[in-house]
Phi, psi and omega in degrees: 000141179299137176085351181275142177258142178234153177233129180237149175062021178082003182283157178251167170289176184301114175078346183258180179221130176291148181247158178211169182289122180292150180246000179157189179283150180294138178283134183299321180296324180286331174297324177295323177295317178301318180297319180293320177295318179298322183287320188260340177076013176201152178292323183295314180293321177297319180298319180297319179294318186274353184063039172253174166271154175305324179296319179295321177297315179299319179294321180293319178295318179298319179294321178296320178297322177294322181297317185266347175080025180203149180289134185248334187227131171269122178266139179202175182297331182270004179128209182234135181229138180288139170285176176302319178296321179297320178298317179298311183293323179297321179298316178289326178299321179300320179291313182299312182293325176295318178295320178296321178295320178295320178296318179297318179296320180292320177296320177297321178297319179296316181296325180267006179058042174259011180182190180089189186223144168234130183251121184238134174238137184216152181286165193305306188287347177289344179279354180296305179222324190295303183296316177303320180294318180293319179297319179298318177298313183297314181298321180294322182278326187226070186294342183270355179271129179282128179258129174241119189241144179212145174266119180215149176287161186305319182299313180293319182295316179295321177299323178295319177296316182297324182276354182084009181270353184216145180264323182224126174248120176268122185229159169252161180228139001284155185211358182085002180239037186284348179281099188242026180306131179085355178245169180244134180247128178236119177289126179254342180192151164252108190266106185289145175275133177249150174283135178243123184238152172301145184303331181271003182293143182302320182286340180294323181268331186279331187287330184062212182278353184291146178296146177272144166279121186301335182298335181288349179257011185300325184271359183280150165291149186238142169253122191235155173285169180248178175055223188291332178300326182297332181300317181293316182295311181295325177296320179294318178295319178298321178295333177274357173097019180210161174257123184292142175272094187275120180257345179203142178227146177204148174280351184261112180295333175296318178294320177304313181290329176296319178290325174297316179301328180279359177087015183286339181165195177246171183206163167249125184229134175303142184304318183285357176254002178294134185265351183077023178301123183291349182265007174231160176237130180255136181228141173294161185239139176300137181087346174040066171299150184211162169253150178267131174253131184224157174249129179251129182221174169291161176299169188301321182304298181278354184285129178291153179300329180295326178291318177299318179294324179292321177299318177297320179296322178297315180295319180292320179294318179298317180298322181287326186276327187286149179293149180264000000 
């Protein structure tokens, strides 16, 4: 008909773009094809870069045009040229694809532990030697990972993991935080309790390196831990046939050893909580009662690689530090 304009092969009129009913959001893979056509100016050259056939490139562009509802590429004997709409979409495609590439690179860095953050919370006495040793190992192996550290009791630390505010909770057991549904528990050490005696105590010099029979301390005054730690100590004494005469209690193993150093009594202290006070002597105990040290994390799927690496560092540090 006279005066009617027609468009064939997806071409537009001069400077304009034919429109069609859009069918959805643009596919990212097709945006890459559009970028290649824009860069090379022909379907054949774009196909060579993408390792497609020219026909496949043409089909991808046609599908992209259907998705956005407008003609994007003018096809002609001299090659392919973007319409105004094509230029607009190509400009945004460059941004989108650049962001996706940056995201992929950042994810690769996280997987390879070249970046990211690991948040660790641990109970008080684990900071004596275990956590510092594990942190030193981790920093040496993964210097680009940011470490965020906090001292928290097991109940608070496990709650932090459950809420997503913490990646690794270092806990002792028993601790009152045994309900771990939906979380993962990894034992990193069985920490033996050692007898701690004042440096001038008769058994301190007589025992030498040999383990003590806990029953020989039955008549001694005792300095004991409090709360859940006390369960392990009292259980060990009961197994040796006596109830300890507790003259002082503290949740702080450093304070416990300080009172032993002052001659207030004897104590059982986990090996990894020994402070090296020169005024006390530590001896292994027959039967080696122990506390369990564990790392609590999210399950493997949502758990970051940095958390898995930190759990491994804790286990390796414990193995190196504990007596053989």
